[in-house]
N, C-alpha and C positions, 0 to 999 in steps of 0.2 A: 529414777524411782521415785516416786514423790514419799512423806513421810509427815509427821508432826507438823501441823501449822501449816501445810502443802498451800501452796495457790499454784491453778493452774497457769502457765507459761502466756503470754501476751504472745501477739504478733510480731511480726520481725518487724523492730524497727528502723522505719529507713533514715538514714545518714547523709549530709550532704554529701556534693563530689568533692570536699577537701579532702576527702583518702587519694584523690589523686591517681584512680584508675579505675579503668571500664570493665566490663566484664571478659575475662580470659577468654582463646580463644576455643572452637570445639573440640578442638583434639583431646582437649581437658576431659570429653564424656568418655576416655578409650579408656581411662580409670577403670580398673577392676574394683569399685570400693562400694561396699554395703552399704544399700540405705536404711534408715528408720523406717521400721516395720511399722502395720498398725496393730496394735493389737487392743484387744477388747480387755474393758477391765472384768476383773474377773465378780461375777455375780454371791453376792455372799447372805446367804439365809438372815435374815432381817431380827432377828431373834438374839435380843441381846446390845443390840444399836438403837434402837428405837428410842426416843428423850423419853423417861423417867424408867424405864427397863431398870430392875435392880441385879446384880452380880454377884452370885455370893462361892468367893471361895477359902483355901483357908494358907498361910504363909507358917513359915518357922516347923518343928519337930525337930532339928537337925541338932547334933550334940546336945542330945539331953533336954532341950528347950523343947515347950509345950506348941503343939499347934494352936495359930492362933485363927480365927476366923476374921475375914472380910469382905467387906460388902459395898460393890461399890454402883451408885445409878450414873446409866446413859445419861447427858447431857445435850451434847452436839459432834455432826461428822465434822471432823477438820481436815480430814484430805483419803482418797480412794485413787486407785488406779487400778495394775494389773497383779501388784503384789497381795491387796487387800484394801483394808480399810479402817482408819484412825477415828476414832472418837475422843471427845473428852468429856472426863469423865470424874465425881467426886465421889471419895470415901465417908461412908457415913459413919465411919466409927470416929476420922478422926476432923474430917470437914475441909481435907488439903485435894486438890484441885488434880489430875494425874489426867494423862494422854494414854489410852489403851489402843496399841496396834495389832492385829486380829490377821493372821496370816495362816494360808492354806496349809495345812504339813502334810508331805507327803510320811507316811507310815514307818516305811522304811529305814531313812535316815535322819538324823542329826539336821536340826537345823540351824547353820551355819552364820545366821546373825545373833543367835542367843548366845551358840560359845563364845563369839569375838564379843560381845556386850559385857558379859562376863568376868572378860579379861578386863573391863575398863573400871578407871578409874581416874578423874584429871576433873579438873574448874572447867574446860571447856569443852567437854563430851558429855554429850546427855546422859545421866545415869538413870541404869536396868533399877527399879523396884524390887522389882521379883516377875514371875511369871506362873499362869496357866495355862493348861488347856481345853478347851470346851468341844463339844459334839453334838451332831446336829442328826436326824430326823433318818436322814439317808447315811448316817455313819459314818461321814466327813468328819477328820479330825483338825482342829481349828490351834493355835495356839495364841496365845495371850500375851505380848510383852506390856508390862504395868513401869511406865517411863513419867520420868519427872514430866510438868508440862510447863513448857516455854510460847508467854502469847503470840509471839511475832517472829517474823523471818525476812533477814535482808533481804529476800525476794523483795518484800509487802515495805519494806521501808524507805526502798529507790523506787517503788511506783506513787508513794507518798508524796515522794520530794517533787518524782516528774509531775505532779498532777497539780503541785502548788506552784510549779515552773517556778522551781527552785534549785541548786545545787547543794549537793549532801557537805555539812560543816565538814571540813577534813579534818578535824579532831578524831570525827565518829570515821572518816576511814581509814586512818591509823587506827583507831580503836578495835575495830572488825578486823582488820587487815593482819593486827599482831593475835588477835586472840586465835583465826584460823590456822595460822604459822605453829602458833603455840602448838594448836592441838595437835598437827601433824606434825611437829618435831617429837609430841608423846608417842601416834599411833605407828610412828616411823622408825623410830628410835627404840623405844620401851616394849611394844610388843609386837614390831613386826609387820604390821598389819598397813594395806593399801587401801585404800575407802574406797575408790575407782567410780565415784559420783560427788564431789566436790561441785556444788551449786548452791546460788543464794535459796533455795527454796529449801536446802538439804541444811542449812545454817541458821539458829534459831537466835531471837535476841529476847533481852529483856528488856520493854521500851524505858523502863525508869532506870537503872542501874548501867543497863549498855551492854553487859556481860552476855558474850556470845556464846553458846554448844554448837557441836559438831551431832547432827544426827542422821540418823538412816544407814543403816550398817548391814543393809540386806547383799547392796554389792560388795563387799568388803572384803577380803581377802589376805591371806599371808605368802607372798611372793615368793618363791622358791627359787633361787636359781637353776637353769638347763629343766625347772617346770613349764611345758605352756599355758598359758592362759587364754580364755576369749580376747578376742580385741574390739567383740562389738558390745565394749561399756562405755560407759556414762553418757550423761545430756549432750547434744548433740552440739551448743554454742560452745561446750567447756571441755571438749575434748582434745587431747592431745594430738598433734600429728600422726606420729608412731602408730595410733590406734586407728586413724584413718588409713594410715597403708597399710594397715592388717598385722602387724607388728604380736608376734603370740610371745616373745620372751620379752616386758615389758618392766619396766621399775616403780618404783613409788614418785617419780619424778613424776609418771601423769598427773599426780595429785599435787606436784606444784603449779606443772600448767595450768591446770584449772584454776589455782588461787590466783592465776596471775590476770586468769580473763575475769577473774571476781573482780578482784580489784580494779584493773580498767576498767570493770561496767561501772564502780560504784565513784569513778573518777567522770565517765562521760555519761551519767544517767542512764545510759543505754549497753546491750550486749556489744563487743567489740569485735569479735566476728560472727555476726545472724547471720552462718549460712541456712537454705533452705532445702538440703539432702547433702550426703555424705562427700560426695563433687566438687559442690556451691561450699560447702563449710572449707575447702580447700585453696579452692581459690578466694573465700574471704583474707585467711590467714595470707597468701601468696601476698595478695593486695601492699599487706603491711609489710609484711618479715621482707618481702621479694621471692626472686625462685632459691629454693635449696640447693647449696653446693652438691655436689656430688659426694663428698665427705658427710656433708650432713643427709643424704637421703641412705647413705650406705648405715649413719648411726640409726637412724628410725628403722627401715626395713630394705636390707641390702638387693632385695628380688628386684627392688626399682631403679636401679641405678644407671641401668638401660635406656629407661626410657624422656622421653626428647621432650622434655618439659619448655614452654614458652618461657624468655627471659623478660623477666619484671622484676626492674628496679625495687630497694626496701623504699617505703617510706619512712621519711624521719622521724622519730618517735614522737619529737617536739613538736613537730606539725597536727598527730596524730590527735593533741589534747590540747585544753585552752593555752591562752599564752600565760596566764598567770599560775597555770599549775608548779609546781614547788620542782626544781631538777630534781631532787630526790628521787619523790614521786614516781615522776618518768624512769628514774634509772631503776630505781628498782622496779617496775613492770616487766624493762626490756631486758635485768638478768632470770627473771622467773621465765619470761617467753622467749626459749631458747629453741630452735629448731630439735638440735644436738641432747639428748635427756642430759648426758652427763656435763653438760654445759651450761644447767639450770639450776643457781644460790639453790642447797638445801633449807629445811625448813629452821635449820637454825643457823642456816649463817644468812637466813632473811633478817631472823628476828634480831642482829645485831646490826642491821643495818640503819644509815644514817638522817631514814627518814623517820625510822621511829622515837630521834632523843629525845623529843616534846613530852612523849609518854613515860619518863625516865628522869623526867623533871619532878621534884618533889610538889613544885608549885603549879602545877599544870589542873585546871579541872574542867570540867565539863559546859557547854554555853548556860543551861541553869545555876552555873557555881556551884553545883557538886563536885565528890571526890570522883574519880576514875574508879571503874571497878576493879578487883582484884587483877594485879599481870602478874606480881612476882612472889606471891605465895607458894614459895617450894613446899615440899610436905617433907618434912624431917622424919631417921628413922634412926633411932639414938643407940650407939652402939659401941663399942670399942672399936675404933679401926687403927692398924699396929702401920707403920711406914714401908716394914717387909711384905705384911703383907699387900701394898698396893703396888709395892715393886713389881712381886712375883706375878700377880695374878691378873694388873691394867696391864701391863705395858710388855712384861717380860724382856725390855729394852732400856737396858742401864743409861746407856746416851740418851735416848729420848724422855726418862723421865727425871733424871737430871738439869735439862736442858726446864723442863714442867717446872720441878721444884725451886728452882733458883726464881721462875715467876711466881713461885706463890708464895716464897719468901719475900720477895721483896714487895707485893703486895700486903700482905697481913702478917707474917710470920706463919709457921711451917702446921701449928695447929688447929688453924680455925677453917683451912679449907677444907679439911679429910671427913670432917662431918659429911658433908654436901657430898663427896665423893664417894663415901658410902652408900650413901640413898640411891645416888645414880648405878653404882656396881648394882644393885639390887633390882634398878629395873631395866638396865639396857644393855644389851647383849657384847656388840661390838665395841673396841676398847677405842675406834678412833670416834664413833659416837661418845663412851665418854667423855673423852678429852674436848670433844666442841662443847658437850653440854656444860661442862667444867668452866672451858675458858670461860662461856656466858655466861656463869655464874660472877666471875672474876669481873666483866665487862659492868656489869649490872650493877657492883656494890654491894649487893641484896645482904648482904651480915654487916658493912659498914658500922651500922648501927644497931643491928639486932644484936649482936653480940658484947658479952664484957669483956674487951681486949685482955686484964689482967688477970682473970677466972683461971682460964684453957691454959696451961703450958704442957712444954713433952709431946712426946708422938702419937698418944692416945689425947683422944677425946669425946669425952662422957656430957651431955647436958640440954638445954633445951633452947627451943628459939625464945625471945622474947616480944621481937617484931620484926616480922618477913617483909611486912610490908613495906618498913622502911628502906628505903636506900638512898645511896646516891651514885651521881651521874659523872663520869669522868672523860672526859676525851681524850686522853691519856692512855687510861684501860680498854678504851675499844678500840686504838690503836694498836695493841697487844693482841686484845682479841682474836682483828683483823688481822693479826702479823700470823697468830698462832695457827688458825685457819690456815693461811693457805699454804703453812708448812706442814701441815699433818693431811692436808685432804691433795698437798701437788697440785696446786693449783699455780 
């Protein structure tokens, strides 16, 4: 599903024979795998989207606030598809450039994308400014989502480097991937939402700051255990194998697979699995990962455990990429692209991978000597937070809390960590994710320079950040983080 700044996908990129496998036997065609269907783009009434057309709406009016008239002038179409149309517009009152996504709305239902976007508030997720409805002469109802405008996409950045016959600088690969994982850690943990369409076209980039924002939540959904979901979801090149196998009870791990495909594409300059159909997509995956084992197939879809797959050996990951590619990059790809969804690392686990250590170095700069975009700007929520409350509400397990508290005290002392834990408590539902996020904060050392250590004592804390973008890197802290994650995730 296309969105802000979408560029149409190009034709399949041909890769050399270095992948080391021919097309799989014809028996693969016996798989009952649904292929991509052709979808005609919805014809949108041109009114409101032509260059120079003025759209007038109102905002506010809640909590005693007066309503304000806002006028937008349509400038150009930047994306369109079966969902509707996205156009760039300028607010006449403020001069601000925005993107307006216009979609046909079924009057019988609420719009799930709108409901999801109202929950989102994160530096690496595109912001919803407001929304309004419009109608046509045919009495069709359209929902208009007014979004922050970000001019570029990762898709176009990759195409730019390909056109220049250059590799994307590794610092950008790290920056973009880290911010993707940060966005996923937020929507998976804080909101409980699976995006279900992670791809370079849905990753917006500011070309000056290189801040990345995840967009297009038209396919996003809160996944509830035990409730079936459609498997025909996600763009083909980035579709997790369990979806290809028709699984309906999948998890947010499908986003992790997609993120792994994006990382590999940034490293290669072209899609890792450029399948031309549903079956061919599985062929491309097997050519790299090898034939899935019976246990791996069971994890993806038990209905296929008796299917006789041709036996293909896995292609070594280090041979997939250029020999000068850092082993940490290859290792992270291998951890994201696992057949078994439960064996893929989570977004939080990916954030503390050694591949991103350079981003944690305060001296790291962009190739043009500018500073990196904000990567550790945790949002504080200033409240009192007592130890007894944390023990009772977070873990309900004195043994686990004792282990954690010892780690906190060794790192900073009791009080300093509680502010961030309180914020995470407000944002994250499951305690395992709470503790994982907390360990992440420890590993990054985000508060080591940001707090005045002597100012806060005792079992409660109330204060504010001085400079949350200041942080320290510590190999020892990262080791503790990795150990903590293994402990809580049982891996």
